[in-house]
C-alpha positions as CSV (number, residue, x, y, z in Angstrom):
1,M,-9.4,1.3,4.2
2,Q,-8.4,1.5,8.0
3,P,-5.4,-0.2,9.1
4,Q,-5.3,-2.2,12.3
5,M,-2.0,-2.7,14.5
6,M,-1.8,-6.1,16.0
7,G,1.5,-6.5,18.1
8,G,3.8,-4.5,15.7
9,I,2.0,-5.8,12.5
10,I,-0.2,-3.5,10.5
11,Q,-3.2,-4.9,8.6
12,V,-4.7,-3.0,5.7
13,N,-7.6,-4.0,3.8
14,I,-7.9,-2.7,0.2
15,P,-11.7,-3.1,-0.3
16,D,-12.0,-1.9,-3.8
17,K,-10.0,-1.0,-7.3
18,A,-10.3,2.7,-6.7
19,T,-8.6,2.3,-3.4
20,L,-6.0,-0.1,-4.9
21,Q,-5.2,2.6,-7.8
22,S,-4.8,5.3,-5.2
23,S,-2.5,3.0,-2.9
24,Y,-0.4,1.1,-5.3
25,M,2.7,2.6,-6.6
26,P,3.8,0.9,-10.0
27,F,6.5,3.3,-10.6
28,V,8.6,2.0,-7.6
29,Q,11.0,-0.7,-8.4
30,G,9.2,-3.9,-7.4
31,G,6.0,-2.0,-6.6
32,G,4.8,0.0,-3.8
33,L,2.2,0.2,-1.3
34,F,0.7,3.1,0.6
35,V,-0.5,2.4,4.1
36,P,-2.7,4.9,5.7
37,T,-1.9,5.1,9.5
38,K,-0.8,7.4,12.1
39,Q,2.0,5.1,13.2
40,A,5.3,6.8,13.3
41,V,7.8,5.4,11.0
42,K,11.3,6.7,9.6
43,M,12.7,6.5,6.2
44,G,14.2,3.3,5.5
45,Q,12.6,1.3,8.3
46,E,11.7,-2.3,7.6
47,V,8.1,-2.8,8.4
48,F,5.6,-5.9,8.1
49,V,2.2,-5.4,6.8
50,L,-0.7,-7.7,6.3
51,A,-2.5,-6.7,3.1
52,T,-5.5,-7.7,1.0
53,L,-6.4,-7.2,-2.4
54,P,-10.0,-6.0,-3.7
55,E,-12.6,-9.0,-3.4
56,Q,-10.0,-11.3,-1.8
57,S,-10.0,-12.2,2.0
58,Q,-6.3,-13.6,2.0
59,K,-4.0,-11.6,3.9
60,I,-0.7,-11.3,2.1
61,P,2.3,-10.8,4.4
62,L,4.5,-8.0,3.0
63,T,7.6,-6.8,4.1
64,G,9.3,-3.5,2.8
65,K,11.3,-0.5,3.7
66,V,9.7,2.7,4.1
67,I,10.0,5.0,1.0
68,W,7.4,7.7,1.5
69,I,5.9,9.4,4.3
70,S,3.0,11.8,4.6
71,Q,3.1,13.3,8.0
72,K,-0.4,15.0,7.9
73,H,-3.7,14.2,6.4
74,T,-4.7,16.6,3.7
75,H,-8.0,16.8,1.7
76,F,-6.9,14.3,-1.0
77,K,-4.0,12.3,0.8
78,P,-4.4,10.5,4.0
79,Q,-1.7,10.4,6.7
80,G,0.4,7.3,6.4
81,F,3.6,5.8,4.7
82,A,4.6,3.6,1.7
83,I,6.8,0.7,1.4
84,Q,8.9,-0.6,-1.5
85,L,7.6,-4.4,-1.9
86,V,10.4,-6.9,-1.7
87,G,10.6,-10.7,-1.8
88,E,8.3,-13.4,-3.1
89,K,5.2,-12.1,-1.5
90,G,6.1,-8.7,-2.7
91,V,6.2,-9.9,-6.3
92,Y,3.1,-11.8,-5.8
93,Y,1.2,-8.6,-4.6
94,K,2.6,-6.6,-7.3
95,N,1.6,-8.9,-10.2
96,E,-1.9,-9.3,-8.4
97,A,-2.3,-5.6,-8.2
98,E,-1.2,-4.9,-11.6
99,K,-3.5,-7.5,-13.1
100,L,-6.4,-5.9,-11.3
101,L,-5.5,-2.7,-12.3
102,A,-4.7,-3.6,-16.1
103,G,-7.0,-1.2,-18.3
104,S,-7.6,1.4,-15.5
105,K,-6.9,4.9,-16.5
106,A,-4.4,6.3,-14.1
107,L,-5.9,9.7,-14.0
108,D,-9.4,8.5,-13.0
109,R,-8.3,8.4,-9.2
110,P,-5.8,10.6,-7.4
111,S,-2.7,8.8,-5.8
112,Y,-2.3,8.9,-2.0
113,T,1.6,9.7,-2.8
114,M,2.6,11.5,-6.0
């Protein structure tokens, strides 16, 4: 899952359910998504991300505010930030992510955030 920067837009491909489970934050109101990147952001900053879901090529445009920052890469947690999903596309991404993860055991895969 290597994000790409394109003119201020971050593209992130979520290739499989394990990566989605580590990246998706169901405990955030409206859902949250961790984006691995070295791009510097600030808490509360609004960012635009084009994200995919496992086994889908459709890029979903997501807007959200930065709610989590990992300054350094550690053994289990990559450097990056998380956004709180908002708007119609955020609701769509949240619903699709939760459908894909339904029945998954939360402890099978460590989270990239908490």
